[in-house]
Each structure stands twice: as C-alpha cells, then as structure tokens.
DRENVEX-933919 format. One record per residue (C-alpha): chain; residue number from 1; y, x negated, z. Coordinates in nm, 3 decimals, always signed. Example, Ala and Ser with C-alpha at 12.3 -4.5 7.8 and 13.67 -1.06 7.14 Angstrom:
2
 unit pos      c2      c1      c3
    A   1  -0.450  -1.230  +0.780
    A   2  -0.106  -1.367  +0.714
END
This chain:
144
 unit pos      c2      c1      c3
    A   1  +0.007  +0.009  +0.024
    A   2  +0.349  -0.119  -0.089
    A   3  +0.585  -0.092  +0.210
    A   4  +0.909  +0.077  +0.178
    A   5  +1.263  -0.022  +0.245
    A   6  +1.431  +0.078  +0.536
    A   7  +1.687  +0.272  +0.311
    A   8  +1.396  +0.459  +0.146
    A   9  +1.247  +0.526  +0.502
    A  10  +1.656  +0.629  +0.611
    A  11  +1.593  +0.859  +0.343
    A  12  +1.312  +1.027  +0.430
    A  13  +1.390  +1.047  +0.766
    A  14  +1.732  +1.240  +0.647
    A  15  +1.521  +1.446  +0.433
    A  16  +1.281  +1.570  +0.695
    A  17  +1.589  +1.621  +0.885
    A  18  +1.734  +1.854  +0.672
    A  19  +1.407  +2.040  +0.612
    A  20  +1.468  +2.147  +0.970
    A  21  +1.800  +2.243  +0.975
    A  22  +1.699  +2.447  +0.646
    A  23  +1.407  +2.569  +0.743
    A  24  +1.282  +2.568  +1.070
    A  25  +1.419  +2.891  +1.192
    A  26  +1.226  +3.061  +0.961
    A  27  +0.924  +2.880  +0.993
    A  28  +0.972  +2.990  +1.369
    A  29  +0.894  +3.332  +1.280
    A  30  +0.571  +3.257  +1.079
    A  31  +0.268  +3.372  +1.234
    A  32  +0.123  +3.010  +1.118
    A  33  +0.372  +2.818  +1.292
    A  34  +0.227  +2.554  +1.496
    A  35  +0.445  +2.465  +1.781
    A  36  +0.281  +2.128  +1.868
    A  37  +0.404  +1.952  +1.513
    A  38  +0.719  +1.873  +1.400
    A  39  +0.859  +1.769  +1.032
    A  40  +0.735  +1.437  +0.920
    A  41  +0.700  +1.250  +0.572
    A  42  +0.434  +1.013  +0.571
    A  43  +0.218  +0.776  +0.335
    A  44  +0.505  +0.760  +0.116
    A  45  +0.456  +0.520  -0.214
    A  46  +0.653  +0.437  -0.497
    A  47  +0.516  +0.650  -0.802
    A  48  +0.642  +0.615  -1.133
    A  49  +0.701  +0.921  -1.312
    A  50  +0.622  +1.007  -1.665
    A  51  +0.991  +0.980  -1.799
    A  52  +0.999  +0.647  -1.635
    A  53  +1.188  +0.726  -1.319
    A  54  +1.108  +0.580  -1.019
    A  55  +1.033  +0.850  -0.691
    A  56  +0.840  +0.798  -0.349
    A  57  +0.519  +1.053  -0.331
    A  58  +0.374  +1.113  +0.008
    A  59  +0.264  +1.359  +0.262
    A  60  +0.525  +1.635  +0.425
    A  61  +0.370  +1.752  +0.746
    A  62  +0.595  +2.071  +0.897
    A  63  +0.468  +2.335  +1.146
    A  64  +0.334  +2.586  +0.877
    A  65  +0.216  +2.311  +0.607
    A  66  +0.089  +2.027  +0.473
    A  67  +0.225  +1.919  +0.086
    A  68  +0.235  +1.673  -0.103
    A  69  +0.629  +1.561  -0.140
    A  70  +0.791  +1.366  -0.414
    A  71  +1.171  +1.256  -0.375
    A  72  +1.316  +1.084  -0.682
    A  73  +1.429  +0.717  -0.570
    A  74  +1.769  +0.733  -0.617
    A  75  +2.013  +0.955  -0.334
    A  76  +2.286  +0.990  -0.600
    A  77  +2.024  +1.159  -0.836
    A  78  +2.192  +1.507  -0.957
    A  79  +1.992  +1.804  -0.865
    A  80  +1.689  +1.886  -1.118
    A  81  +1.755  +2.107  -1.428
    A  82  +1.408  +2.248  -1.398
    A  83  +1.247  +2.347  -1.054
    A  84  +0.890  +2.294  -1.143
    A  85  +0.734  +1.960  -1.218
    A  86  +0.330  +1.865  -1.299
    A  87  +0.245  +1.538  -1.173
    A  88  -0.083  +1.350  -1.308
    A  89  -0.269  +1.192  -1.033
    A  90  -0.580  +1.010  -1.005
    A  91  -0.761  +1.365  -0.903
    A  92  -0.583  +1.601  -1.138
    A  93  -0.270  +1.759  -1.226
    A  94  -0.051  +1.898  -0.922
    A  95  +0.227  +2.189  -0.973
    A  96  +0.516  +2.099  -0.770
    A  97  +0.841  +2.350  -0.702
    A  98  +1.189  +2.181  -0.585
    A  99  +1.283  +2.282  -0.290
    A 100  +1.643  +2.271  -0.165
    A 101  +1.746  +2.097  +0.136
    A 102  +2.144  +2.155  +0.165
    A 103  +2.392  +2.102  -0.120
    A 104  +2.318  +1.800  -0.272
    A 105  +1.971  +1.705  -0.160
    A 106  +1.606  +1.835  -0.196
    A 107  +1.256  +1.745  -0.331
    A 108  +0.959  +1.872  -0.468
    A 109  +0.681  +1.989  -0.311
    A 110  +0.320  +2.101  -0.370
    A 111  +0.157  +2.266  -0.096
    A 112  -0.182  +2.159  -0.008
    A 113  -0.283  +2.339  +0.318
    A 114  -0.077  +2.668  +0.439
    A 115  -0.218  +2.686  +0.791
    A 116  -0.228  +2.435  +1.000
    A 117  -0.205  +2.644  +1.334
    A 118  -0.522  +2.466  +1.469
    A 119  -0.407  +2.131  +1.438
    A 120  -0.363  +2.013  +1.814
    A 121  -0.115  +1.747  +1.772
    A 122  +0.116  +1.537  +1.608
    A 123  -0.156  +1.251  +1.589
    A 124  -0.378  +1.465  +1.427
    A 125  -0.140  +1.617  +1.161
    A 126  -0.055  +1.266  +1.053
    A 127  -0.450  +1.170  +1.088
    A 128  -0.481  +1.489  +0.827
    A 129  -0.198  +1.365  +0.592
    A 130  -0.343  +1.010  +0.557
    A 131  -0.692  +1.161  +0.466
    A 132  -0.500  +1.404  +0.218
    A 133  -0.318  +1.117  +0.045
    A 134  -0.636  +0.888  +0.040
    A 135  -0.846  +1.155  -0.133
    A 136  -0.536  +1.283  -0.374
    A 137  -0.464  +0.929  -0.459
    A 138  -0.803  +0.804  -0.523
    A 139  -0.983  +0.885  -0.834
    A 140  -1.338  +1.028  -0.842
    A 141  -1.470  +0.769  -1.071
    A 142  -1.380  +0.500  -0.789
    A 143  -1.600  +0.689  -0.519
    A 144  -1.893  +0.696  -0.690
END
C-alpha cells in the first residue's frame, strides 16, 4: 500500500467531518443507526481514473453503512458534471453516485452494506472496512 500525504489524510478527515455535519442528524433517525460507530474514511489509496485524473479510493464507514468512496485528489476540483460514475476495479464494475458535502465539497460513494447495526465497535467497523477493501481490490484470478 502506498502511504498518503498529510494533506491527503487531512482532506479525508475534513470530508468525514463534512459528512457528519450534512448527514448525521438524518442518520440518527434511521432505524439502522449504530451509535457505536462514527464516520471514518479508511484504507484510501491513490487510484487513477479512466480519464487520467488521480483520485483516492477507500472505504467509508458511517453509523448506517459501509461504502466504497472516491475523492478526486485535487481539492479545488469543481463539482462533477455528472452525478454517476462507473469504476472498474479488480473484482468488477461498481456504480458510484456523487454525494454533496456542502457548497464546494463531495465525493462519490458506492454503498456496499446498508446495515451495520450489529457491528459492536469502531474497531470492528474498521476491520470490516479493511476486509472489504482487500476483497474488492484483489482480483478473483489472484485468489486461485
């Protein structure tokens, strides 16, 4: 795994905090809400998009879901023209939708698990996200 820069980690933290400001109130009303979980952007790695732009791809744990998340690795990048993005990863094609996190920020998300109510702690949520990333980013051919 390639280590991210301090600036990249700070940006992911800012986006996670923005998710909380924008969505946590509604999430608390969701019957799947898990108060043992916070919002955590983990296991992010550089990822080159088909159009040549560089992004950061990783897992997003929230109190209601576990998703793949993609951030364009340029903070000043304008909002996307399209709300949908299809990413080809080693295990297949994944549909992402843009999620706004305020006036100038956002990321693309592909929700993979929509109920984390049985996850017992932040640490379990992090382990689950790490396992997800290992499975998604490892092709089936390399597992045989």
